[in-house]
C-alpha positions in Angstrom: -5.1 60.7 97.6 -1.6 61.4 96.6 1.1 59.3 98.1 4.4 60.4 99.7 7.6 61.1 98.0 9.7 58.0 98.5 12.8 58.7 100.5 14.2 57.9 103.9 15.3 61.3 105.1 12.9 63.4 107.1 11.4 66.5 105.4 13.7 69.5 105.5 10.9 71.7 106.7 10.4 69.5 109.7 14.1 69.3 110.5 14.5 73.1 110.1 11.7 73.8 112.6 12.3 70.9 115.0 13.7 73.1 117.7 10.6 75.3 117.8 8.1 72.4 117.9 6.4 71.6 121.2 7.4 68.3 122.7 4.6 65.9 123.6 2.0 64.0 121.6 2.5 64.3 117.9 0.5 62.9 115.0 2.0 62.2 111.5 -0.9 62.0 109.0 -0.4 59.8 106.0 3.1 58.9 107.3 4.0 56.5 104.5 7.0 54.4 105.7 7.5 56.8 108.5 10.4 59.0 107.6 9.0 62.0 109.6 7.5 59.9 112.4 10.8 58.1 112.9 12.6 61.5 113.0 10.2 62.9 115.5 10.5 59.8 117.7 14.3 60.1 117.6 13.9 63.7 118.8 11.9 62.7 121.9 8.3 63.2 120.6 5.5 60.8 121.6 4.6 59.8 118.0 1.4 58.4 116.5 1.4 57.8 112.8 -1.6 57.1 110.5 -1.3 55.5 107.1 -3.6 53.5 104.8 -0.9 51.1 103.6 -0.4 48.1 105.8 2.9 47.4 104.2 4.2 50.9 104.9 3.1 50.7 108.5 4.9 47.3 108.8 8.1 48.9 107.3 7.9 51.9 109.7 7.5 49.7 112.8 10.3 47.4 111.7 12.6 50.5 111.2 11.5 51.9 114.6 12.3 48.5 116.2 15.7 48.3 114.5 16.5 51.9 115.7 15.1 51.2 119.2 12.5 54.0 118.8 9.1 54.1 120.3 6.1 55.1 118.2 2.5 54.0 117.5 1.6 53.4 113.8 -2.0 52.6 112.7 -3.5 51.4 109.4 -6.5 53.7 108.9 -8.7 55.0 106.2 -8.2 58.7 106.7 -11.5 59.4 104.8 -13.3 57.6 107.6 -11.0 58.2 110.6 -11.9 60.8 113.2 -9.0 62.6 114.9 -9.2 63.1 118.7 -10.2 66.6 119.8 -7.6 68.8 121.6 -5.2 65.8 121.9 -2.0 66.7 120.1 0.9 69.1 120.6 2.0 68.7 117.0 0.5 67.5 113.8 2.5 66.9 110.6 1.2 66.2 107.1 3.5 65.8 104.1 2.3 65.2 100.5 -1.3 64.3 101.4 -4.3 66.5 100.8 -7.8 65.7 102.0 -9.5 69.0 102.5 -12.2 67.5 104.8 -9.4 66.5 107.2 -8.2 70.1 107.8 -11.0 71.2 110.2 -10.1 68.0 112.2 -6.4 69.0 112.2 -7.4 72.4 113.6 -9.5 70.9 116.4 -7.2 68.0 117.2 -4.5 70.4 118.2 -4.3 71.5 121.8 -4.0 75.3 122.4 -0.4 76.2 121.6 0.0 73.1 119.5 1.6 73.4 116.1 1.0 72.2 112.5 3.7 71.5 109.9 2.2 71.0 106.5 3.7 70.6 103.1 2.2 69.3 99.8 1.8 70.0 96.1 0.9 73.5 94.9 -1.5 73.8 91.9 1.5 75.0 89.7 3.0 71.5 89.9 -0.2 69.9 88.4 -0.5 72.6 85.7 3.2 72.6 84.7 4.2 68.9 85.2 0.9 67.0 85.3 1.6 65.7 88.8 -0.3 64.9 90.8 -2.7 63.7 88.1 -5.7 65.1 89.8 -6.0 68.9 90.5 -7.8 68.3 93.8 -4.7 66.8 95.3 -3.0 70.2 95.1 -3.5 73.4 97.1 -4.6 76.5 95.2 -2.5 79.7 95.8 -3.0 80.8 99.5 -5.4 78.0 100.2 -3.2 76.4 102.9 -2.6 79.8 104.4 -6.3 80.5 104.5 -7.1 77.2 106.3 -4.9 78.3 109.2 -5.5 82.1 109.0 -6.3 82.4 112.7 -3.2 80.5 113.8 0.1 82.2 114.6 2.1 82.0 111.4 5.7 81.0 111.9 6.5 80.2 108.3 4.7 80.1 104.9 6.0 79.5 101.4 4.6 78.8 98.0 7.1 78.1 95.2 9.5 75.6 93.8 11.8 73.3 95.9 13.9 70.7 94.1 11.8 70.9 90.9 8.5 70.6 92.7 6.0 73.4 93.4 4.9 73.2 97.0 2.9 75.0 99.7 4.6 74.9 103.1 3.2 76.1 106.5 4.3 76.1 110.1 1.7 77.6 112.4 0.7 77.5 116.0 -2.9 77.3 117.4 -3.7 80.2 119.6 
């Protein structure tokens, strides 16, 4: 699996759509050190974050404590972990692609729940060799097709800050 971009600021896509996202239980998949989970917690979301790195989870929890934010962060193997069905109002995933997890994301959302997803597009692998493995990138329209029966609020494929990405914000019907 591809790891996150290392920075402290929340993802611009998440910030740009924060006002439209349903409050309630949110899940940040492959949260890294928690930049997006911490942002959501600061905006009043009930946040659960999942991450394979114990060190990253410790860093996230320490930052949450220092900022007096409440969130739950778990060390999990996402290839083995099972998401709860119809449990979340919001699921976010940035710079992590495990295709077998996408059907779970779809079913883990409550009706009316939203998904915010951003990761590498195949063009990034082809032009820059990153990520190293092609399977860590979405093909053109692949992300869109995974959520084709959701209400689409935003979709983009292209370059942002010298990185080819696929971005989606969509709502479960």
